[in-house]
N, C-alpha and C positions, 0 to 999 in steps of 0.2 A: 509341506505343500509342494506339488510338482509344478513345473514351468507352465503347464497348460492352465492351471487354476490360479497361478500367481497374477497379481496386478501388474500390468505392463506400464512402465514409466519411462518418460524422456526427461532428462535433467539438462538444463542449460545454464551455465555460469561461465564467465570469462576467466575465472581463476582455476587453473588446472588442479591445484591442491584441493580447493573446495569441491570441485566435481568428483575428485577421487574419494574424498571422505564421505560425501553424500552417497555415492554409489556403493561404497563399502558398507555403510550403515544399512542400506536397503537390502543388499544381497545377503548379508549375514543373517537377516531375519527369515530368509527363505519364503517370504510372503510376496516378494516383488521380483519382477524380471525387468532390469534396467536395459531396455532395448537400444538406448543411445544416450551418450553423455557428450554434449557439444558445447562450444565456446561462444556462440553468438545466436541472436534471435533468428536470423535467416536459416541457420543450420537446424535450429529447433523446429521451424516450420517444415523444412524438408524431411526431418526425421519423423515428425508427426504424420505427415502425409504418407510416408513410406511404411510406417509401422502401425498406424491407427492405435495408439496407446490408450490406456484408461485415463492416465493423468500426465499432463505436461507441467513441469516445474520450471519457472522462469525467474531469473534475476531481473531487477528493475533497471539496471544500468549495464548494458553490454554494447560492444561495437556493432556498427551496421544499423539495420532497421530498428525502429522502436519496438521493444518487447510488447508494448501495449497494442500496437498495430498488429503484431504477429498473433497476439492473444485473440484479437477480433477475427483474424483470418482463420485461425484454428477453430474457433467457435462456429464460424460460418460453414467451413468445409467438413468439420467433424463434430456435429452437435452432441455426440455421446462421449466425447473426450473432455474431461474437466481440466481447466487451467487454473493453476495457483501460482502465487509469487512468493519467493523467498529472498529476503533482502536484509541488509544491515540498516537500511533507511526506512523510517516510517513517518516522513513528512506528509502533511495533508495532500499535497499535490500528487504524490505518488499513489497514495491510497485511492484518491478520487479517480485517477486514470485507470487504476487496476479494476476498480469496481465498474466503471463505465465500460471497460473492455470485456466485461462478463466473467471476471475471475471469481472462482468460488472460494478462494482462500488467499490469505496474505500472512505469512509467518516470518517473524524476525529471526535473524541468524543467531541470536543469543538463546533461542529455544533449545531445549534438550533434544537429543536424538529421538527419544520416545514421543515427545510432543510433535516433532516433525513427521514421524511415521504415522502417528494417530491422525494428523491433519490430512495426509495423503489418503488414508483409508476413508476418512469422513467425506472428502470431496469426491472420491471414486464412487461412493455409495449414494451420491446425489445431495449430500449435505454441504455445509459451509464450515470453514475453519479460519478464524482470525485470531492472531495472538492478542493477549490482553492489552498490550501497548497499542495495537491497531484499533481494537474495539473502542479504546478511549478516545480515538481521533474521529469516530463516527457519530453521526446523529441518526437516531432511530425515530422515524415519524410514526403516526398513528397506525399506519398499515404494516408496521414492523420493518425488519431489515430486508431490504430488497437489493439484489445485485445489479440491477439496471434501473435507470430512471429516477426513482424517488429517493435514493440514498445520497446524501450530500455530506461533505465534511464541514467541520466548524469554520475553517478558513473561508470556504466558498460562500458562507452566509454573510460575510462582511462586505460592505460597499467599498469602492475605491477610497472614499473619504475616510471611512472608518479604519481602513488599513493604514492610511496616512497618519491618523491619530495614534494608532498602535505604534507606528515607527517612532513618532516623536516621544510618546510616553516611555517607550522602552529605552530610549537614549537619555532619559532623565530630565527632559524639559518640563517646566511647570506648565500648568494649563494657561497661564497668562502669556507665557512665551509661545506656546503652541498657537494660541489665538492670534498673536501678532504675525506669526509665520504663515498662517492659513487665511489671514484677513477675515477672521470670524470673531464673534463675541466670546467672552469667557464662558458665558452660560451655554452657548451652542456647543463649545468644545466639551463642556461637562456633560451635556446631553448625549453627545457622540460617545464619550467615554463610558457612561452608564449603560448605554445600549450595547456597545460592543462587548463589555465585560459580562453582561447578562447572556449574550449569545454564546460567548466562549465558555461560560461557567467559571470565569476567573474573577477573583475579588481583590487582588492586590497587585502592586507594580512588579514585585519580584517574580511572581508567577507569570505575569504578562511579558516580562522581559525574557523569561525562559521560553515561552511560546514563540515570541518574535524571533529569537535566535534559532530555535529548532526549525521553524518554517522559513528561515533565511530572509525574513523581512528586514532584519538588521544583522550586522556582522558581530561575532562575539568579541 
């Protein structure tokens, strides 16, 4: 495939080694033209505006401006440019921000090169691409998976009080101890626990503790 027909891509990651590896994987396939490989979100925005790429790949944690804010700016200025995220992290809050920013994909860095490349091709063609680990964090409502508005993460469904119950349960407190700390009846704590586990699709304390650690509700 020649450069004129190759997909034009901007890659943004604050680790130079990661940028180099991503660029090499893409260029070797001769299906992509990496027009810029940059180290922060501001530079990614500048490169996108300068080159009008088909896809911009952003890490979720980089110096300077928030990559989610930059994703919105790219979407506003370049509606034909797809934005996707590539990250080691797949906590609910990151995924929620990415989706709210209009991202068409969110791929974890443990993915294979072929999975990463396929994801870029899918979002460039107007589709979506979420790693299995990310899809597990998403809630799909009756209208299906939506990239803006109606898609929410499991954590976002919990009330502040339910998150507090999660925190106590994950640290091993009994429901009686939680009731005392929260000045509630044991029955009310039990009701909160039942509801939050139903919302999360979690049915035991071990899984709940893992969820709480992953989402940084409690420290490991």
